[in-house]
N, C-alpha and C positions, 0 to 999 in steps of 0.2 A: 464347134463341139457337137452340134446336132448332126452335121454331115459325117463327122468321124464316128459317131455312135451308130448311124445307119449303115456305114461301111463295115463296121465290125459285126453288125448283125447280119450282113450278107444281103441287104436290100438296097438297091440304088435309090438315091435321093429323089430322082425324077422318074420313078416307076410308072409305066403306062397304066392308065385306069382301064379295066376290062368292061367296056360299055356293052358290047354285043356278045353273042354266044360263040362267035368265031374265036379262034385261038389268038391270044394276045401276043404281040411281038414287040419287044422294046425298041424304041426309035434309035436310029443310028446316030452316032456322034456327029455333031455339027460344029462347024467352025464359026458359026454366027455368034454375035455378042449374046451374053447371058440375058435372059428375059427378066424384067423387073418383077419383084415379088407381088406387087399390087396387080400388075397386068396378068401375071401367071395365075394368081388366085381368082381373078375375074373370069379368065378364060376357062379355068377348071370348073368354076361355078356354073357358067353358061353351058358348058358341055355336060355337066352332071344333070342340070335341069332338063336339057334336051333328051339325054338318054333316059332320064326318069320318066318323061312323057312317053317316049318310044316303048319303054319296057311295060308301062301300064297298058298301052294299046295292044302290044303283043300278048300281054298276060290275059287280057280279056278275050282274045281271039283263039289263041292256041294253047293256053295253059289253064289247067284247073286251079281255082283259087285256093283249094284246100291242100295243095302241095306244100310241104314244109319248106323246101328249098326256095319256092317262089315267094313265100311270106318272108323268109329270111333275107332274100335279096332286096325285096321291096323295103323292108325295115332298114337295111344297111344303106340303101340309096337315099332314103329320107334323112337319116342321120348324117350322111356325108354332105348332103346339100346344106344342112344346118351348120356343119363344121366349116365348110368353105365360106358361108356367110359370116360366121364369127371371125374367121381368119381375115377377111377383107376389113371388117370393122376394127380389128386389132391393128392391122397395118395402117389404116387411116388414122387411128389414134396416135400411133408412133410418129407418123408424118406430121400430125398436128402439133405434137409436142416439140418436134424439131423446128417448126416454123416460129418466127417471132410473134409473140402474143400481143394483143392490143392492151393498152394500159388499163389497169384495174382502177376505176374511178374511186371506188370505195376505199381501196388501200391507199391511193394517193391522198384522199381526204384525211384518212387516219394518220398517215405519216407526215402530212403537210403541217399539222399542228405543232410539230416539234422542230421546225426549221430554224426558228429564231432562238434567242437565248432564253433561259429560264427566268422565273419559275414556271412550271408546267402544271396544268390542271391534273389533279389526282384522278378525276373521273376519266379523262382522256388516257392517262397512263393505265388505268384499269382496263379500258377498252383495248389498248395495245396488248396488254397481258392476256386478255381473253382471246384475241386473235392469235397470239403465239400459242396459247394452249390448244386452240382448235387445230392449228397446224401440227402440233405434236400429237394430238389425238389421231389425226388423219395418218400421220407417219406410223403410229402404232398399229392402226388398222391395216395399213399397207404391209407392214412387217408380218402381221398375222396371216394376211392373204398370201404373202410370199412363202411362208412356212407351209401353209396348206397346199400351195402349188407344188412345193418340193415333194410332199407326200404323194400327191396325185401323179406327179411325174415319175416317181419310182414305180407306182403301180402300172402306169401306161407303158413304161419300158418293158415291164414283164409281159404286158398284153401284146406288145409288138413282137417280142421274141416268140411267144406262143403262136402268133399269127404267121410268122415266117416259117416256123416249123410245120404248121398245118399246110402252108402252100407247097412246101417240098414234098410232103406226104401225098397231097392231092396230085401233084405232077407225076409222082411215081405210080399212083393208082391209075391215072389216065393213060400212062404209057403201057400198062399191062392190061388195059380193058380189051374185051373181045365182044364183038357184036355191036350193032348200031345202037340198041337201046342202052346197053351198059356204058358204051362210050359217051352217049348223050348225057347219061346220068352223072358220070364222073366229071364231064366238062362243066356241067352246072355246079357241081360241088366245088370244083377248082375256082370257078368264077366267084362263088360266094366267099371262099377263103381269101381270094385276092381283094375283094371288096373289104373284108374284115381287116386285112393288113393295111390297106390304103387308109381306112378310117382311123386305125391306130396311129399311123404316121402323121395324118393330118391333125389329129388331136394332140399328139406329142409336139408338133410344130406350133400349134396354137398355144400350148402351155409355155413354150419358150418365148413366144411373142408376148404373152401376158406377163411373164417375168421381166422381159425387157421394158414393157410399159410401166410396171411397178418400179423398176429401177430408175427409169427416167423421171417418173413422178416424185420418187423419193429424193432424187438429186435436186429437183426444183424446189421441193419443200424444205430440204436442208439448207439450200441457199437463202430461202425466205426466212427460215428460223434463225440462221446466223445473222442476217441483216437486222431482224427484230431484236435479237439478243444484244447486238452492239448498240442499237438505239436505246434499249432499256438500260443498259449499263451507263449510258450518258445522261438519261433524263431522270432516272430514279432518285439520285441525290437531290435533284432540284424540284421535286414535286411538292405541291401544297394543296391543302383542302380548305376552300373558303367557306364562310358561313352560309352563303346561298347554296353552294353545292351540298353541304350537309343537310340543310332544310329540304332541298329537293329530294335527296335520297330518303330521308326519313319520311317525307310525305308519301313517296311511293310505297315504302314499307308499311306505313300506317294504313294506306288504302288497301294494301294486300291483307293486313291484319283485320280490317273492317270486313272485307269480303269473307275471310275465314270465319269471323264471328257470325255473319249473316248465314253462311252455309251451315254452321253448327246449329243455329237456331232453327233453320228449316229442317235439318235432320232430326232435331229433337221433336218437332211437331209431327213429322212423318212417323217417327218411332212411336210416339204416343198413339197416333191413329192406328198403326199396325198392332200395337199392344192391345188396344181396345177391341179390335176385330178378332184378335186371337182369343181374348177372354170370352167373346160372344160365341165363337166356334167351339170353345171348350165347354161352355154352358150347354150348347145344343147337343154336343156329343154325350154329355152326362145325362141329358134328358131323353136321349134316344132319337133325336131328330137329325143325327149326322148321317152322311153318306160317303161314298168313295171320293166324290169331288171335294167334299169338305175336308176329308182327311188329307188329300193332296194339297189343298189350300193351306191347311194348318202346318204341314211340313214346310211349305214354301215360306209361310210367315215366320216360322222358327229360323229358317236360313236368313231371311231378310233382317230379322231382329238381331241376329248374331252379326250380320254385316254392318248394321247400323251401329252396334256397339264398337266394332273394330274401327269403323270410319270415324266415329266420335272420338275414340282414343287417338287415332292418327291426326284428327283435326286439333285436338288439344296439344299434341306434340308440335304440329305445324305452327300453332299460335305461339307456343313457347319459343320456337326457332325465330319467328318473325320479331317477337319482342327482343330476343337476344341480338338479332341483327340491328335493330334500332339502337340498342345500348352499345353494340360494338362500333357502330359508326360514330356515336358520340365520343367513345373512348379514343377512336382514331383522330377525331378532330382535336381533342385535348392534347394528344401526343404530338400533333403537328404544330399546334399553336403555342404550347408551353416550352419554355427554354430551361425550366427547372429540371435538374437530373432526377430529383426524388419523384416529381410528378410523372415524368416519363417512365421511371421504373415502376411506379404504381400502375400505369397504363399497360405496360408490358406484362406485369404480373397478372392483371385482370384478363388480358387476352390469352395468356398462356393457360390460365385456369379454365377459361371457357373452351379453349381448344382441346384440352385434355378431357373435359366432360363430353364434348361432342364426339371425340374419338372413341371414348368408352361406350357411348350409346349407339354409335354407328354400327357396330357389330350386331347388336340386338335387332336394330331396324333391318339390316340386310338379311338376317336370318328369318325374320318374320315375312319380309318381302319374298324370299325364296320359297318359303312354305306356302304363301298365298298363290304364287305362280304355279307351284306344283299341284295345288288343289284345282286350279283352273284347267291345267292340262289333263288331270284325271277325269274331271267332269266332261271335258270335250271328248276324251277317249270313250267314256261310257255312252255319251250321246251318239258318237259315230258307230260304236259297236252295237247299239240298240239295247244296252243293259242299264239304262238310266231309270228303270222302273216303269210303273203303269201311268206315270204322269203324262199329260198332254204335251204337245210340242211347245205350246205357249208357256206352260209351267217350266218345262226344261230350259227354254230360252231365258225365262226370268231368273231361274236358279243360277244359270251360267252368268247372267248379268250381275247378280248379287256377288258371286265369287270374284268376278272381274273388278267390281267396285272395291272389294277388299284389297286386291292386288294393286290397283291404281292408287289407293289411299296410302299404302306403305311406300310405293315407288315415289309418290309425291314428297313424302317426308324424307325419303332417302336422297332425293335430288336437292331439296332445300338444305339438308344437313351437310351434304357434300360441298355444295356451293359456299355455304358459310364457313365451313372448315378450310376450304381453299383460300377464301378471302383473308381469314385470320392468319393463316400461315404466311401469306404474302405480306401482310401488314407487320407481322413480327420480323420478317426479313428486312422490311423498310426501316424499322427502328433499331436494326443492328443485332437482333437476337434470332439465331438460327435454331436454337434448341438442342444443338449437338455439342456445344462447348468448344467448337473448333476455332473460334475467333476470340480475340482478347476482349472485345466488347460484350461478348456473351456472358462473361463472368459477372459483370456489373448487373446485368439484367437478371441473371440467375440469382444473384443476391436479393434483388427485389422480389423475385418469385418466392424465395425462401421466406423473406420478410412477410409477404402476404399470406403464405401458408401458416406461419407462426401466428400471425394476427387472427387468422380464421380459427386456429386451435385455441388461442386465448379467449376469443369470444364464443367458443362452442358452448352451447347450453346443455349441461348434463341432465338436468331435470328441472321441472317447474313445480312450485308449491302455491296452492291457493289458500289465502287467509281471509276469513270472514270477520267483518266488524259491524257493529250496530251504529248507524248514523240516523238520528231523528226517528228511531223506532224501525228503521228499515235495515235489512241485512245487505251489506255491500261486500262483494267478494273481489279481492285484489290478488292478481297473480304475480308472483315473484319468480324470476328465473335465476337459477344458480349456474353460473358459467365457470369455466376453467380459470379464467382470469380472476374472478371474484374469490374463488377458493384459494388460489396461489397467493393473491394479495393479502387475504385474511391470515393465511399461515405465516407469511413473512412479517406482517404487522404484529402478530402474536409473538413470534420469536424475538422481534426487536423489543417489544414491551416487556416480555419476560426477562430478557437480559438486563434491561434497565431496572426492573423491580428487584432482580436478584442482587445487583450491585447496591441498590439502596438498602435492601434488607441486611446485607452483610455489614454495611456501614452502621445500621441501626443496632445490630448485635454488638459491634465493638463499643459503641457509645454506652449501651446498657451495662456492659461488663466493666468498662474503664471508669465511667463517670458515676454511675448509679450503683455500682457494686453488686449487680445481679449475677447470680451463679451462671457459670458458662453453659451448663446443661440446660438450665431454664431459659437462658437467652437463645440457645439453639432451637428449643421447642417453640418459643414465641416466633422466631424467624421463620420456621417451617410453616406454622399455621398462618402466619401473615402472608407468606407466599401463596398458600392455597387459596386464601380469600381473595387476594389480589388477582390471582390467575382466573378465578371464576368471574370477577368483575371485568377483567380484561376481555375475556371471551364474549361476554354479553355486549360490551361496548363495541368490539370489533364487528360483531354480527350486525348490530344496528347501523354502524357506519357503512358497512358493505351492503346494507339492505338485504341481508339474508335472514329470513324469518326464523324464529326459534322453533316453529312447527317442523322445520327440516329435521331436527333431531327426534321429534316425535315420530316422524315418518320413517326415519332410518332406525330408530330404536325398536319399533315393532318388528322390523325385519331381522334385526341382529340380536334381539334380546336372548333368544334361545341359544344360538351359537356362542354368543359372548358369555352367557351365564355358565354354560358347561365348560367352555374353554378357559375361563379366567377364575374359576372357583378357588383354586389354590392361591392365586395372586390376591384375590379379594380377602381370603382368610388371613394371609400374612399382613396385608395392609391394615385390616381391622386390629390384628394383634399388635402391630406397630403403634397404632393410635393408642391402644390401651397401655402399652409399655411406656409411651411418651407421657401419658397422663398420670399413671401411677408412680412412675419414676422409681420403680424397684431396681431397675438396672439403668445405670447412667454411664455417660462417657467418663473414663478414668477408673471405673471399678475393676477390681480383680475378681473374676468369676471362674467357676468350674462347672462345665456343662458336658456331661458324658466323659469323653477322654480328652477334652480340650480345656486347658487352663491358661489364662492370660488376661491382658488388659482389654477393656471395652474401648475401641477406638471411635466408633460412630454408631449411632442408633438411627436408622432410616425408617421410612414407612414400610418397606417390604422386608428388609433384612438388616441385621446388625453386623458390624465388623469387629472381630476379636483377634488381637495380636498376641500370640503365645510367647512364652519366655524365650523360645528359640528363634523368635523373629518372624515366624510364619503366620500369615494372616488368614483367617477363616471367615467366610460369610455364613452366618447362621440365620435361618428364617425366623422371623419374629414369633411365629406360632410355637416354636420350640421352647421359648421362655415361658409360655403358658401351659404347655402340655407336659413338660419334663421338670424334674427337680433341678434347681439351679442353686449352686453354692456361691454366695456373694461374700467374699472375704472382707470387703470394705463397705458393707452396707450401712452400718450405724457409726463405726469408727474404724480408723486404719490400723489399730493396734492388734497384734497377734501374739500369742504365747508360743515360745519355742522351748524345746527340751533337748539336752545333750546328756547322754549316759556315759559315765567314766567308770571303768573297773580298776581297782587297786589291789595289790597283792595282800594276801592274808598276813597279818602280823604288822602291817603298816600303821602309823598313827592316823587313824581315820579322822579325828577332829582336826588335826593339822591339815590333812588333805582337803577337807571340806572348806577350811578357811582359805586355802590357796585357790581353790576353784572359785569360790565366791569373790575373792579379790580380783581374779582375772575378769569376771563379768562386770564388776564394779568399775574397773579401769577402762573398759571399752566405751567409746564415745556414743555408739548407737544403741546401746542397751539402756532402756528406760530406767530412771531412778524410782519412778512411782508407777506401778508397784515395784519394790526392790527385787533384785534377783535372789533366789534361795537355792540351797543345796539340801537334798534329802537323801538319807540312807535308805535305799529302796529295797535291797535284797542281798542275801548271801548266795551268790551264784556258784557254779561249779569250780571256776578257776579264779574268781576274784570277788572282792567286796564291791557291790554295785552302788555307785552314787549317781544322783540325777540333779543336773543344773536346770532350773526353771527360771526363765527370764522373758521379758516383753520387749518387742521392737515395734517400730512404726513403719508401715510400708510406704514407700515412695512411688511416684508416678512411673519412674523409669527403672526401679530397682526390684529384682526378684525378691520374694518374701523370705528374708532372713537367711538365705543360703550363704551369702558372703560373711555375715556375722557369725554363723555357726563355724565356718572355716577359720576365721580369725581367733575365735575362742579356743578351738581345738589346738591351734598352733601354740597359743599362750599357755594353756593348761599342760600340754606335753613338756614345754620348756621348764616351767616353774616346778612341776612335780619331779622332773629329773634333777633339777638343782637341789631340791629338798631331800633327795634320796628316797622318794616314794616311787616304787616300781609299778609299772602298768604291766601285769602279767599277760602272757599269751595262754591259750587253752592248754591244760595239762591234766595227766591222770596219775594216781598213786597205785602201784602194784604191791601187794603183800603176799609173801611166801610162808607157808606153814612148815616150819623146821622141827616140829615135835617128833617126827618120824622120818626114817630115811626115804629118799626118793626112789621109786621103782624104775629100773632101767631095763629095757628089753631090746633085742635086735630083731628086726622084721625083714623078711626078704623084700627085695626091690620089685615093685610092680612094673609090668610092661608099660612103656610110654605109649600114649595114644598115637596111632598112625605109624608105629614102628614095632610091629610084633617080633618077638624073639629077642629083643634087646635085654641084656642081663642087668 
């Protein structure tokens, strides 16, 4: 492909290098065998060095050093020598890759531990995984280098094309040159362009060699990665972690944690010393004893104190990671040793939760590390540009060192977090949980993860309350935590107890009514107040059982008093009104009341509202405050008897006494008309069309019967029938017209008036 590319560009692959000022002539084609690349590159390098020395001697004798063409040719020769040297090295590397390699003792030792049957040491498996990860990291770096070479190759091809065009232009100018000096000048320019093209070709060839070396190394690494992957597939199910290995790893981690603690203590001591020095310098500056050196030192101390703060924060994170590593190894050991599915699920849930926490904090640490590295680069740029201020070189170096310490601290935490995260992800895969739900076993451990999450929510502490008590004259404060689990448990227990008390109170109400003859309404009131009292006692009992102090409500009451007071004032008013109605018993269940436009039976009297069922069957919820604020008509307050009236008109001239007896007899014969007081008939009035009689009688209202409406209808049927049989007529409205016939009637003929809307009609 390289030869084809050079052929397309019009440049021979073996172009003659222009070493002298004489005109270069391409060598003739030879029938001899092709020269090996290594020998050809060595010959070109030797010739280039010889011509480089010859050019330098000639340059010092015959050429002025300030000539631009001379400087350009010297620079191109130097770069060409370097390019040939790189070419030889690349060819040697390719040849070494093709040769059989000596056995890698370290790899043989690593792989040799897996020759026999399992179980295999988990630490040795981890070492094999680390080796495979190193191979894959190297493959990633090689792939990145190959992509960079592709970009460089594209640019070099463009450079070669431009160099070939420059050579053709230089040949054209040389052929048109006139005079010795112009010809000499154009020949030097042509030689420089030839050198430039040769350098481009050499560098392009070097790029192709480098890509071949990367490809060869990648193939070798892929073969090694495949071998390790096959081996891991075989040994992973048979790995185990012994107690000694666990203690060995935890001892290493505890030693690292101890070093971190010691480093943090030294940092605190240094920070205290710097803080004291800063306070002294500030005091001197306020007293007027400061100078420029003190100001620079104060600025440096501020930077160092900030670096100490950042480093101490990073050390705290590192200590947390070290302790998490110790706990993670303990969880791994439990997972390997336990055969209980529930225990292994708990291990997986713990590891998953730790992995998620590490992944969430990793982004923050990476961002802080990038910012710290950017500050280091900016400070280096300021120092290199001479814009770092008036500080001395020592102060600038110390400032740069402080910034580098910040960057190194964050990078250290980033490395520890990345390593622990990689380990936990491996261990989760060992326990059959990949985190993606792609395998059937993942769902089991996902269930464990959900269980652990729910357990964490159950034990989540919403707030804590401090309760002070006096013991032997001393105040002792005890802190109580209110968790989600306590709250839910208390609510469920309250609901269960309330349901039980409600069932018992209903049973008590039936016993009071059936055995002791207590009024139904009174029994209902007793049951309601008993439920209220039992509910309060139940709340206090449950709070004590759940160890939730009563001061919680005082804490919450102060925060919610204003909002609850304004938001529930109407509810509270109705509740208090309901209590008054229940105590006074002016309105009871079963009463027939009239309130506003509503008339019906009282079905229920609750604390907030009462239910009234109208005679049409429609139920209405009436707030209890309406019974106290409005006029209420209770038809059955003291007794259920009500007086009814029916008006009957008979024709003038009818036997009125006989009609009254018939009407009274109809009332007396009806079974629902009360005998005491007896029904009576009154002659009420002489109306326009009839003699008006009024039947007055009493009836007793029932629980399910409208107030006398059906009785009125029955009596009207009976009265109409009996009066008709007795010949007593019930007249309809009528008028008597009287004509004055004492004189003749005046008769006249008047013209017809035009009808409206029809003018001209006769």
